[in-house]
N, C-alpha and C positions, 0 to 999 in steps of 0.2 A: 250399761244395759241399753239395749238398741231397742227403738219403738216397735211394737208389734199391733196388730189387729187380726180378730177372729170373727166368725159368725159360723153356725150350723144350722142351715136352713132346709133342713128335711124333716119329716115325718117317720120316727123309727118307733117300732113296737117289737117288744120281747117277751117272749114266755110260750110254754107248750101250746100248741093250737093257734098260734096265730097266723100261720099260714091260710086259714079259712076265711080270714079276713080278705082274702085278694079280690074277691068280687066286689064288695063294698067298694074297697080303694078305686077299684078299676070305673066303678061308676061314678065316683067322684070326679073323677080324671076327663069323665064325657066318654068312655071309651064305647066303642060299637064295634071294632074287631080287633082282638088283641092277638100278637104273635108272641107264642112262646119260645124262647131261646134257653136251650138246654143241651144236654148231653146223652149219649143213647142209654148209657146205664140206668139211668135216673127215669127213661122211657121203659125200658125191661122191668123196672121195678115198679110202675105203677104211680110213681110222685107225680110225673108230667100228666096224666090221666086224671090223677085226682084233681089238680090245678085246673085243667082245661074243662074238666066234668062242672067244678063251681062257677066258673066264668059262663058256661054254657046255660046252668041252671038259672044265673040271673040277668040270661036273654042277652049275653054278649057273644058274639061269633070268635071262634079261636081257630088259628092255625097254629101248625107245631112244626118246628126246624130244630133237628136233633141233631145234625152232622158237624158237631164242635169238638174240636181234638185239643189236646193240650197243646200247651203253647201255640194257639188259635194263629190263622196265616192271613195274609191280605185276602187270598183268592177266599177262605171262607166267609170272611167278612162282605164280598162282592155277591157271593152265591147267597148270603141271608139276605142282602139289601134286595137283591133281585127277586127272592120267594116275597120278601114282606109286601114290594109295590105290585106282584103279581095275584097277590090274595085279597089288596086292598085293605090293608093292615091301618089302624090309626093309631097304634099304642104298643107299647113291648113288655114284655113281663121276662125277666134274666132269673132263671132257675136253675141254681147249681153253684161252682165254685168261681175262681177268677176268670177261668177261661170263658165262659158263658156271658158274664157279666161284660168282659172285655169287649168281647164279640156285639153284645146288644148296645153298648155305649158305642162303639164305632157304627154300626147300621143307623143309630139315631141321628147321628151326624151325616152321612153319606146320603139317605135316603130324605132327609131335608133340605141339605145343600148343596147337592150333586158332588161329582168328581169319585176319586179315588181315596181312601182314608190317607194315601202317603202324602194327600196334598195338605194333611193337617197336622202333621208331624211336629212336637215342640210346642212352644207355649202360645195362647191368645189366637191361634187360627181358626176356631170355632166361632163363627160371628154371631150367633145367637141361641136360644133355648132349643133344645135337640126335641126328638119325638119323645113323647111323656113315658116315663120308663119306671117300673116298680121292680124291686131286686127280692130277691128269696135267696140268701144262701142257703145251701146244705154242707158246706165245709165251714170251720173254724179257721179261716188261714189268710186270705187275701184282703178281708177288708175291703174289697171291691164296691161294697154297697152305700159307703161313704167315702168314698173317693173321687179325686177329680181326674183321674188318669185312666186310659185304654192303652194297654199294652199288645200291640200285633207283630206277629213274626213276618217278616218279609223277606222270603227266601230268594229271593233274587239278589239279595246283599248278604245273606247270612246274617241277618241284624234285627235284632226287636227294636222297632219304632214305638215312641211314647208319644200320645197326643196327652196334653194338658188342659184342662179347662173347667172351670167350676161349673160351667153349663152340663157338664157331662152326670152330674149329681142325679141320682135317679129320685124321684119325688117321693117316694114310701121305698122304707126296707121293713121286712119282716123277718124276724128273728125267731125260727122254731126250733128250740133245742131237739124236736122228735125227730126232725129230718134228719139229725146228725147220727141217730141211733145204728143205722146200716154200715157206716162206712167203715172198710176194711181198716186195720189195723197202720198199716201201712200208709194209708191217705190221711188218717187222722195224724200220725206223725209228721209227716213230712208238711201237712197244712199247717198243723199246731206250731210246729218250730219255724215256720216262716211266720207266722202272727208274732212270735217272740221276737224273731227279728227287726220286723218292722217296729215293734215297740221300743227295742234297745237302740236301734241306728237312728233314730228321729230323737232318742233322749238324749244322745251325745252328740247329735249333729250341732254343727256351727249355728244354725239357723231356730235351734231351739227355742221356743220363749216360755214363761211361767204356764201360760195355757197349754201347750204342748206337751211339756214335760209332766203334768199333771194327769193328761191323759196316758202318757206313755207308763208313770209309774203306775197308775191303776192297772193298764193293760199287763204289764209285766207281772205284777201281783197274783191279778187272776189266772193269768197263763200260767206262771212258775208253780202256782199251788195246784193246778188242776192237769197239766197235761199229762204228766205220768198215770194218773188215776183214769184219765179221759181213754188214751190209748190202751188201757188194761184192759178196759170196760165202757164200750161207748153206748151201753144203756145206761150208764151213770149219769141222769139228766141234770143234776147240780153241776156235776162238772163241764157237761155238755154246756149248759146256758153259761157256765163261767167262761169257757172256751170263745162262744161267740160273743159275749159283750167285751172279752180282751180283744178279740180279733178287731171288733168294731172302734174299739177305743185307740187301737194301734193305727188303724186306718185314719180316722180322724187326725192323731198327731203327725203322721207322716204327710197328709196333706196339707201340713201346715210347716212343717220343719224339715221335708224331704228326709233321705236316708244315706247311703255312704258308699263305703268302697263293697262291700259285700254285695249288695244289689248290683253294682255299676260291673262288678264281674261276673256276677253269676247270669247275666242277661246273654252274653257271648256264648256262655258254657250252654245254655239251653238252645240258643240258636242254633249252634254248631252241630253239638251232639244230642238234643233231645233230653237232656236230663232234667228230670221233674223240677219246676222253679225251688220248691221248698227244698229240694234235696240239694241242689247248687249252693241254694244259701247257705245250708246247713255246714257243708264239707268246708265251704271258704271261710265261716265265721271263727274258728279258734286262731286261723294266722292273721287275719284282719284285727282281730281283737287284741293277739300280741303286739302288732304292729302300732295301733292306736294306744297302747298302754302309756308310751312317752307323753301324750296328750292329756292323760286323767287328771281330773280334778276334784277325786271324791266319788265322782258317780259309781265307778265301778264296784266298790265295797256294797253298796245299796242293790246294784243288779245280781250279785254274787248271793245275797240274801234271800232274793224274789226266788231263786233257782235249786240253791243249795238245801237239803235237809237240816245240814248243822249250820249254824248262823254262826258269825263271827261279829266282834265288835271292830271298830274302825281302826283302833291301835293294833289289833291283831292282823290285819287285811294287808295282801302284798299285791298289786294289779295282777300278777302272775297266777295268781289263786283262780282267778276268773276262767282263763283259759281252760283251766283243769276241772271246773266246774261244768262248764259247758260242753266239753269232751265227756265227763261223766253222762250229762243230760242226753246227749244224743246217744251215748252207746244205751242207754237205759231204755230208749223209744225205738232203736232199731235203725237208726242212721248209719249210711257207710261211712268207715273211718277214713277216707282219704277221697281227692276228688278223682284219682284214677279208678279206684274202685266203683265210684257213683258214674261214671262215663261207662266204664265196662259192662255194669249193671243195665242201663238204659236201652240198649238193643242188642239183644242176646244174637240176632240174627247177623251180626256182622263183628268182626275183631277190629278193634282199634289198639295198637301197639302205643307204649306210653314213648316211644318217640317220634311219633305221629305228633301225639298231641304236645310235646316240645317244640316241634316244629313250628305248629300253630300259635303257639305261644304269643309273639310278636302280633300277629293278626287280631288275637283275641283281646290284648293288651291296647291295641289302636282303638276297637270298638268299646272296650270300657271306659276310655278317656274321654269318649263322646259325651258319656252320660252326664246329668248336671248333680248328680250325685255326688261325683267325686270333688266338687268344689264345696259342699255340705260335710264332708268327711274330717273330724275333726283334727287329724295329722295331714298336712300338706303331702301331695301326692304327685308325682310324676310317674311317667310312663314306665321307667325302669324300675321302680316300686311294684307297678302293678305286675311287672313280669317275673320279679322276686316272688311275690306273694302267688303267683300260681305257681310257681316251680316249687314251693314250699307246702302247698296244698295237694300238691301232685302224687 
């Protein structure tokens, strides 16, 4: 057993109505002018207005930036940072899914220390605390409210860069299940399966520790027992809260244990083809599960029982059964059945042929191999292995 250490230095509140505590917490952070970073749909739905209204009622000035896209770009971070400075803001509120949170973390870095977010790519490049940040997730997926990562798309390289630093952690996270009730079923499915994959990959990671495994297992229990219910009925507050807490636990787990081949391979797919992150992960998961089965030492049986309605004893279990259970779960919640189906559905304005994707597999694989998650995958992986996995998923 290797040495390990952990700390969870954040303040996290869970339950219906917790979003209304945002102004109280902003005052604790000595905020005078907050910038809310969110997306256009939450603006239309009035959620952004509810948060800004609460802040203004508490005497805190508030500005709003909602030009955040899926798989947010370096250009979006630059635009949001310029707006932060022009408005004279002194704190950040990330409202939404992983995209607004990634942007808010990146903005918190560049407005404090200058330059471009590309200069902070990798680990240990953020010199100190960032601008104070409160995170309010409206999806159960990324766990970004408790992770030390910001993932930003650099279109100049067709590459998703990652900034890793515990300085990125928001000061407060407010998990309000009522905010999840209006999510479309497709969004609930994509985000929910992403959270499950965070838990699964961190659980089987080479870097897993007793602490991270405890977080991963509870996350899989909560998500596996609730994701079908939640996709079927987003108004089910118990299922919504289970998904939020499961996503949070998974986020804590992979902050310490990293992930694996699924995430290493999904980032290039999103960067090249615009496939939603959770969907890209989900269509890659079955083939990676099959590949990693050779390295399984009893964990697959536990994962199977978290997601399958029919439980099995260890002596009845075969590692290949987990791949089937994952395919069944993905089918139940409406995830595409192949990588090519996901790519084809991502942008209906243009046609991408299977041959075009095959031609790009060497480049996709090269980018995947740059990810630190390759090193924490339980089975050793070379570029040729990644190429074969892409071909199998296609």
